[in-house]
C-alpha positions as CSV (number, residue, x, y, z in Angstrom):
1,M,-51.2,1.6,-42.9
2,R,-48.1,-0.5,-43.7
3,T,-48.7,-3.2,-46.1
4,I,-46.2,-5.9,-45.8
5,K,-45.9,-9.5,-47.0
6,L,-46.3,-12.0,-44.2
7,T,-42.9,-14.0,-43.7
8,S,-41.1,-15.4,-40.6
9,D,-39.0,-12.3,-40.4
10,T,-41.9,-9.7,-40.8
11,K,-43.9,-11.7,-38.2
12,K,-40.9,-11.6,-35.8
13,D,-40.3,-7.8,-36.3
14,L,-44.1,-7.1,-35.7
15,L,-44.1,-9.2,-32.5
16,N,-41.1,-7.2,-31.3
17,S,-42.7,-4.1,-32.2
18,L,-46.1,-4.8,-30.5
19,L,-44.3,-6.0,-27.2
20,K,-42.9,-2.6,-26.8
21,R,-46.3,-1.4,-25.9
22,S,-46.4,-3.5,-22.8
23,P,-46.8,-1.9,-19.4
24,N,-43.8,-3.9,-18.3
25,N,-41.7,-1.5,-20.4
26,Y,-42.6,1.8,-18.4
27,G,-40.1,1.3,-15.6
28,Q,-39.4,5.0,-15.4
29,Y,-42.8,5.4,-13.6
30,E,-42.3,2.7,-11.1
31,A,-40.4,4.8,-8.4
32,A,-43.2,7.3,-8.5
33,V,-45.9,4.6,-8.1
34,A,-43.9,3.0,-5.4
35,E,-43.8,6.3,-3.4
36,I,-47.6,6.8,-3.8
37,T,-48.5,3.3,-2.7
38,A,-46.1,3.4,0.4
39,A,-47.6,6.6,1.3
40,V,-51.1,5.6,1.2
41,R,-50.2,2.3,2.9
42,D,-48.5,4.1,5.8
43,R,-50.5,7.3,6.1
44,K,-53.7,6.1,4.8
45,D,-56.5,8.9,4.4
46,E,-54.0,11.6,4.9
47,A,-52.0,10.7,1.9
48,L,-55.0,9.7,-0.2
49,F,-56.6,13.1,0.4
50,A,-53.3,14.9,-0.4
51,Y,-52.8,13.0,-3.6
52,T,-56.4,13.6,-4.7
53,E,-55.8,17.4,-4.1
54,K,-52.6,17.3,-6.0
55,F,-53.5,15.3,-9.1
56,D,-57.4,15.8,-9.4
57,K,-57.3,19.4,-8.0
58,C,-60.2,18.4,-5.7
59,K,-60.3,18.8,-1.9
60,I,-62.0,15.8,-0.2
61,D,-62.2,14.5,3.4
62,A,-63.8,11.6,5.2
63,S,-67.1,13.3,5.0
64,T,-67.1,13.9,1.4
65,I,-65.2,10.9,-0.2
66,Q,-68.2,8.5,-0.6
67,V,-70.8,9.2,-3.3
68,T,-74.2,9.8,-1.6
69,K,-77.6,8.4,-2.8
70,E,-78.6,12.0,-3.8
71,E,-75.5,12.3,-6.0
72,I,-76.6,8.9,-7.8
73,A,-80.2,10.3,-8.1
74,K,-78.8,13.5,-9.8
75,A,-76.7,11.4,-12.1
76,Y,-79.9,9.6,-13.4
77,E,-81.3,13.0,-14.1
78,K,-78.3,14.1,-16.2
79,T,-78.3,10.9,-18.4
80,D,-80.2,10.3,-21.3
81,P,-83.2,7.9,-20.3
82,K,-82.6,5.9,-23.6
83,L,-79.1,5.4,-22.5
84,V,-80.1,4.3,-19.2
85,E,-82.6,1.7,-20.8
86,V,-79.6,0.5,-23.1
87,M,-77.3,0.0,-20.1
88,K,-80.0,-2.0,-18.4
89,K,-80.5,-4.3,-21.2
90,S,-76.6,-4.6,-21.6
91,A,-76.4,-5.5,-18.0
92,E,-79.0,-8.3,-18.3
93,N,-76.9,-9.8,-21.2
94,I,-73.8,-9.7,-19.2
95,R,-75.6,-11.3,-16.3
96,A,-77.2,-14.0,-18.3
97,F,-73.8,-15.0,-19.9
98,H,-71.9,-15.1,-16.7
99,A,-74.5,-17.0,-14.8
100,K,-73.6,-19.8,-17.1
101,Q,-70.1,-19.8,-15.8
102,L,-71.0,-20.7,-12.2
103,H,-69.7,-23.9,-10.6
104,N,-71.0,-25.8,-7.7
105,S,-69.0,-27.2,-4.7
106,W,-68.5,-31.1,-5.0
107,I,-67.7,-34.0,-2.9
108,D,-66.5,-37.4,-4.1
109,T,-66.9,-40.4,-1.6
110,R,-65.2,-43.7,-1.9
111,P,-65.9,-47.3,-0.6
112,D,-62.7,-47.1,1.5
113,G,-64.2,-44.2,3.8
114,S,-62.0,-41.6,1.9
115,L,-63.6,-38.3,1.0
116,L,-62.4,-35.6,-1.4
117,G,-64.0,-32.5,-2.7
118,Q,-63.8,-28.9,-3.5
119,K,-65.6,-25.9,-1.8
120,I,-66.2,-22.9,-3.9
121,T,-66.5,-19.6,-2.1
122,P,-66.7,-16.0,-3.5
123,V,-64.2,-13.5,-2.3
124,G,-65.5,-11.3,0.5
125,I,-65.0,-7.8,-0.9
126,S,-64.1,-6.9,-4.4
127,G,-62.8,-3.4,-5.5
128,V,-63.5,-2.0,-9.0
129,Y,-61.3,0.9,-10.4
130,V,-63.0,3.1,-13.0
131,P,-61.1,5.9,-14.8
132,G,-62.5,9.4,-15.0
133,G,-62.7,12.3,-17.3
134,K,-62.3,11.5,-20.9
135,A,-61.4,7.9,-20.2
136,A,-64.9,7.3,-18.4
137,Y,-66.3,4.1,-19.7
138,P,-69.7,3.0,-18.2
139,S,-69.6,-0.2,-20.0
140,S,-66.4,-1.2,-18.1
141,V,-68.4,-0.6,-15.0
142,L,-70.9,-3.3,-16.1
143,M,-68.2,-5.7,-17.1
144,N,-66.3,-5.5,-13.8
145,V,-69.1,-5.4,-11.3
146,I,-71.6,-7.9,-12.7
147,P,-69.3,-10.9,-12.7
148,A,-68.5,-10.3,-9.1
149,K,-72.3,-10.0,-8.1
150,V,-73.0,-13.2,-10.1
151,A,-70.1,-15.0,-8.2
152,G,-71.9,-14.0,-5.0
153,V,-69.4,-11.3,-3.8
154,E,-71.3,-9.5,-0.8
155,R,-69.6,-6.2,-1.0
156,V,-68.4,-4.5,-4.2
157,I,-66.9,-1.1,-3.8
158,M,-65.8,1.2,-6.7
159,T,-63.0,4.1,-6.7
160,T,-63.3,6.7,-9.4
161,P,-61.6,10.0,-9.7
162,P,-63.6,13.2,-9.0
163,D,-63.4,16.3,-11.1
164,A,-62.1,19.6,-9.6
165,S,-65.5,20.3,-8.2
166,G,-65.8,16.9,-6.6
167,K,-68.4,15.4,-9.0
168,V,-68.1,12.1,-10.7
169,Y,-69.0,11.3,-14.4
170,A,-72.8,10.8,-14.4
171,G,-72.7,7.7,-16.8
172,T,-70.4,6.0,-14.4
173,L,-72.7,6.5,-11.4
174,V,-75.8,5.3,-13.4
175,A,-73.8,2.3,-14.5
176,A,-72.6,1.4,-11.0
177,D,-76.2,1.7,-9.6
178,I,-77.5,-0.6,-12.3
179,A,-74.8,-3.2,-11.8
180,G,-75.3,-3.2,-8.0
181,V,-72.1,-1.4,-6.7
182,D,-72.4,-1.3,-2.8
183,E,-70.2,1.6,-2.1
184,I,-68.6,4.4,-4.4
185,Y,-65.5,6.4,-3.4
186,K,-64.0,9.7,-5.0
187,A,-60.4,8.4,-5.5
188,G,-58.3,7.9,-8.5
189,G,-54.9,6.8,-9.7
190,A,-52.2,4.8,-8.1
191,Q,-53.5,6.1,-4.7
192,A,-57.0,4.6,-5.2
193,I,-55.4,1.3,-5.9
194,A,-53.0,1.5,-2.9
195,A,-56.1,2.6,-0.7
196,M,-58.1,-0.6,-1.9
197,A,-55.0,-2.8,-1.6
198,F,-54.2,-1.7,2.1
199,G,-57.2,-0.1,3.4
200,T,-57.6,3.4,4.8
201,E,-59.8,5.0,7.3
202,S,-62.4,5.6,4.7
203,I,-61.9,2.9,2.1
204,P,-61.9,-0.8,3.1
205,K,-59.3,-3.1,2.3
206,V,-60.4,-5.4,-0.6
207,D,-59.6,-9.0,-1.7
208,K,-59.5,-8.4,-5.3
209,I,-59.0,-5.3,-7.6
210,T,-60.1,-5.2,-11.2
211,G,-60.7,-2.6,-13.8
212,P,-58.8,-0.5,-16.4
213,G,-56.6,2.5,-15.9
214,N,-53.6,4.6,-17.1
215,I,-49.9,3.4,-16.7
216,F,-49.8,4.7,-13.1
217,V,-52.9,2.6,-12.3
218,A,-51.5,-0.6,-14.1
219,L,-48.3,-0.4,-12.2
220,A,-49.9,0.3,-8.9
221,K,-51.9,-2.9,-9.5
222,K,-48.6,-4.8,-10.2
223,A,-47.0,-3.3,-7.2
224,C,-49.8,-4.2,-4.8
225,F,-50.2,-7.7,-6.3
226,G,-49.7,-10.4,-3.5
227,Y,-51.4,-7.9,-0.9
228,V,-54.4,-8.2,-2.9
229,S,-55.5,-10.2,-6.0
230,I,-55.8,-8.3,-9.4
231,D,-57.3,-9.1,-12.8
232,S,-54.4,-8.3,-14.9
233,I,-51.8,-5.7,-16.1
234,A,-53.7,-4.5,-19.1
235,G,-51.9,-3.1,-22.1
236,P,-53.4,-0.8,-25.0
237,S,-56.3,-2.1,-26.9
238,E,-55.7,-4.2,-30.0
239,I,-57.7,-5.9,-32.7
240,L,-56.6,-8.3,-35.3
241,V,-58.9,-9.1,-38.4
242,I,-58.4,-12.3,-40.5
243,A,-60.1,-11.8,-43.9
244,D,-60.1,-13.4,-47.4
245,E,-61.3,-11.9,-50.8
246,T,-65.1,-12.2,-49.6
247,A,-64.7,-9.7,-46.9
248,N,-66.2,-6.2,-47.2
249,P,-63.2,-3.6,-47.2
250,R,-65.5,-0.9,-45.5
251,Y,-66.4,-3.2,-42.7
252,V,-62.8,-4.3,-42.4
253,V,-61.6,-0.7,-42.0
254,A,-64.6,0.3,-39.7
255,D,-63.8,-2.5,-37.3
256,L,-59.8,-1.7,-37.4
257,L,-60.5,2.0,-36.7
258,S,-63.0,1.0,-33.8
259,Q,-59.9,0.1,-31.7
260,A,-57.4,2.7,-33.2
261,E,-59.5,5.3,-31.6
262,H,-58.8,4.1,-28.2
263,D,-55.1,5.1,-27.8
264,E,-52.0,6.2,-29.9
265,L,-50.4,2.8,-28.7
266,A,-53.5,0.7,-30.0
267,S,-52.9,-1.8,-32.6
268,A,-55.0,-2.5,-35.6
269,I,-53.8,-5.4,-37.7
270,L,-55.3,-7.0,-40.8
271,I,-54.1,-10.5,-42.0
272,T,-55.4,-11.2,-45.4
273,T,-54.9,-13.8,-48.2
274,S,-56.2,-11.2,-50.7
275,E,-53.8,-8.5,-52.3
276,K,-56.8,-6.9,-53.7
277,L,-58.5,-6.5,-50.3
278,A,-55.2,-5.1,-48.7
279,K,-55.1,-2.4,-51.3
280,E,-58.9,-1.5,-50.9
281,V,-58.5,-1.4,-47.0
282,N,-55.3,0.8,-47.3
283,A,-56.9,3.3,-49.5
284,E,-60.2,3.4,-47.7
285,A,-58.6,3.7,-44.0
286,A,-57.2,7.1,-44.7
287,K,-60.6,8.4,-46.1
288,F,-62.7,6.8,-43.5
289,A,-60.5,8.2,-40.5
290,E,-61.0,11.7,-41.6
291,T,-64.8,11.5,-40.9
292,L,-64.3,10.4,-37.3
293,S,-64.1,12.5,-34.1
294,R,-60.9,11.1,-32.8
295,K,-59.1,11.2,-36.2
296,E,-55.7,12.5,-34.7
297,I,-55.5,9.5,-32.3
298,I,-56.6,7.2,-35.0
299,R,-53.9,8.6,-37.4
300,K,-51.2,8.2,-35.0
301,S,-52.3,4.8,-33.7
302,L,-52.3,3.4,-37.4
303,D,-48.9,5.1,-38.1
304,N,-47.5,3.5,-35.0
305,Y,-49.2,0.1,-34.8
306,G,-51.4,-0.3,-37.9
307,Y,-50.4,-3.2,-40.2
308,I,-51.7,-5.0,-43.3
309,L,-50.0,-8.3,-43.5
310,V,-50.5,-10.1,-46.9
311,A,-50.4,-14.1,-46.3
312,E,-49.8,-16.7,-48.9
313,T,-52.4,-19.0,-47.4
314,M,-55.2,-19.1,-44.7
315,E,-53.0,-21.5,-42.7
316,D,-50.2,-18.9,-42.6
317,A,-52.8,-16.2,-41.6
318,V,-54.0,-18.4,-38.6
319,E,-50.5,-19.2,-37.6
320,A,-49.5,-15.5,-37.3
321,A,-52.7,-14.8,-35.6
322,N,-51.9,-17.4,-32.9
323,E,-48.5,-16.0,-32.5
324,I,-49.8,-12.4,-32.0
325,A,-52.6,-13.6,-29.7
326,S,-54.6,-10.4,-30.0
327,E,-57.2,-9.1,-27.4
328,H,-59.9,-9.0,-30.3
329,V,-59.8,-11.4,-33.3
330,E,-62.5,-10.9,-36.0
331,I,-62.8,-13.7,-38.7
332,L,-64.2,-12.2,-42.0
333,T,-63.9,-15.2,-44.3
334,A,-66.1,-17.4,-46.4
335,E,-66.0,-20.0,-43.7
336,P,-65.4,-18.2,-40.3
337,Y,-66.3,-21.2,-38.2
338,Q,-64.0,-23.5,-39.8
339,V,-61.3,-20.8,-39.4
340,M,-62.3,-20.4,-35.5
341,T,-61.6,-24.0,-34.8
342,K,-57.7,-23.3,-35.7
343,I,-57.4,-20.2,-33.5
344,R,-55.9,-21.1,-30.2
345,N,-54.8,-17.7,-28.6
346,A,-57.4,-14.7,-28.6
347,G,-59.2,-12.9,-25.8
348,A,-62.5,-12.8,-27.8
349,L,-63.5,-14.3,-31.2
350,F,-65.8,-12.2,-33.5
351,L,-67.3,-14.5,-36.3
352,G,-68.8,-13.1,-39.5
353,E,-69.5,-9.6,-40.9
354,Y,-72.2,-8.8,-38.6
355,S,-70.3,-9.5,-35.4
356,S,-68.1,-6.3,-35.1
357,E,-66.0,-5.8,-32.2
358,P,-68.0,-3.2,-30.4
359,L,-70.8,-5.7,-30.2
360,G,-68.7,-7.4,-27.5
361,D,-67.6,-4.1,-25.9
362,Y,-71.1,-3.0,-25.2
363,Y,-74.0,-5.4,-25.5
364,A,-73.6,-9.1,-26.3
365,G,-72.7,-10.4,-22.9
366,P,-69.3,-11.9,-22.8
367,N,-66.8,-9.7,-20.9
368,H,-64.8,-7.0,-22.8
369,I,-61.9,-7.2,-20.1
370,L,-59.6,-9.2,-22.1
371,P,-55.9,-10.2,-22.2
372,T,-53.6,-7.9,-24.1
373,N,-50.0,-7.9,-25.3
374,G,-49.9,-11.6,-26.2
375,T,-51.3,-12.8,-23.0
376,A,-54.0,-14.5,-24.5
377,K,-51.6,-17.5,-24.7
378,F,-52.1,-18.0,-21.1
379,F,-54.7,-15.6,-19.7
380,S,-58.6,-15.5,-20.1
381,P,-61.3,-12.9,-20.1
382,L,-62.4,-11.6,-16.7
383,N,-65.1,-14.1,-15.6
384,V,-66.9,-15.4,-12.6
385,D,-64.1,-17.6,-11.5
386,D,-61.9,-14.5,-11.0
387,F,-64.1,-13.9,-8.1
388,M,-64.2,-17.3,-6.5
389,K,-61.9,-19.2,-4.2
390,K,-61.5,-23.0,-4.6
391,T,-60.7,-24.7,-1.3
392,S,-59.8,-28.5,-1.3
393,I,-61.4,-30.9,1.1
394,I,-59.7,-34.1,2.3
395,S,-61.1,-36.8,4.7
396,Y,-59.7,-40.2,5.3
397,S,-60.9,-42.9,7.6
398,K,-58.4,-45.0,9.5
399,D,-58.7,-47.9,7.0
400,A,-58.3,-45.8,4.2
401,L,-55.0,-44.1,5.6
402,E,-53.7,-47.5,7.0
403,A,-53.7,-48.9,3.4
404,V,-51.5,-46.1,2.1
405,H,-49.5,-44.9,5.1
406,E,-46.2,-46.4,4.2
407,D,-46.2,-45.0,0.8
408,I,-46.7,-41.4,2.2
409,E,-44.0,-42.0,4.7
410,L,-41.7,-43.2,2.0
411,F,-42.4,-40.0,-0.1
412,A,-41.8,-37.7,2.9
413,E,-38.7,-39.4,3.8
414,S,-37.2,-39.2,0.4
415,E,-37.6,-35.5,0.7
416,G,-36.0,-35.3,4.1
417,L,-39.1,-34.1,5.7
418,T,-39.1,-36.7,8.7
419,A,-41.7,-34.6,10.8
420,H,-44.1,-35.1,7.8
421,A,-43.4,-38.7,7.8
422,N,-43.9,-39.0,11.6
423,S,-47.1,-37.3,11.5
424,I,-48.4,-40.4,9.6
425,K,-46.5,-42.9,11.7
426,V,-47.8,-41.8,15.0
427,R,-51.2,-43.1,13.9
428,F,-50.2,-46.6,13.4
429,E,-47.8,-47.1,16.4
430,K,-47.9,-50.6,17.9
């Protein structure tokens, strides 16, 4: 890992380097994605089945595209019963956390006869995309589906690519069943996103699409936004650890590598006020990585986007963390709660040496679908509100409107919208 002194210049260089990882920089794939989404929009199942055969080497049709109850039952047989129980416990933690995010509709009545309010309604159909193969993550199934179900979404469908034999990863099916998915379809890639966005003969059009995927999936979600709501355009995973001289270097290294193993584009950053810790972490990282199964990915990730920044003060470290706005921010300092109060931009905060990032990925309850590439400055983790629509309610009595009608007419006329003004005027004609 590169060890550099934290200055305004090195911080700027780092931010520019990290921004190169954004899916917005992969324009060379947009034409291919546009072709796929247009084909599925226009030719529906015909195009979807053709792309599934082309990319997944699997022939499917209307009679085999939906996962059956029998396939789900077989998935349970193939999955370690202990893992099934862990997934159930995790699901309960996720459900309990997200239940606290629920809001009620409200109405405010006033003495003049006016009534204002907000009606909260879940979306009708939500679609979840789940990667397949080596990128299959049952934990993401739970994180995408359970908030939708807590929000009250009546129909949650899932698409996930099949293997060449037409099977879906067993852990994905078990997680989907535990989370309460209503229908599962064998479709992957940009073609699956387009199918959910526009609808086909086999897959219904949804109101919202969530879930991770490769660059083609990310660009397809971007292309379909507007026809359908999406969660975000997710970038590669990232972790930032803020640590002082009290931090355990082995813990720091272990946590940095937990994200580096995701992807060669993943970023792992330590910001510390301790030069001693910086040296220990750097020495430990190379040795630790050799013991892990994904060491090649880890090595490339650290070579590309692994940094140790040595800051003069904790204030400087916090300022840099807020500029980077990382997906995951761990605070391993003598006073982690005090440092936490100064962090404005982060997808999720992990406080203290026993709150390592994988706790949030799998078990604690808060959602692990988080803003990346600096978008924590303006985006939030996936939550119940993402599956809710808010509708305003307005009701005025004649007396209430009469008291303000001239104000409204003046405002409308100032914008040149005389029909707007007239809509108010006609109610008070002599």
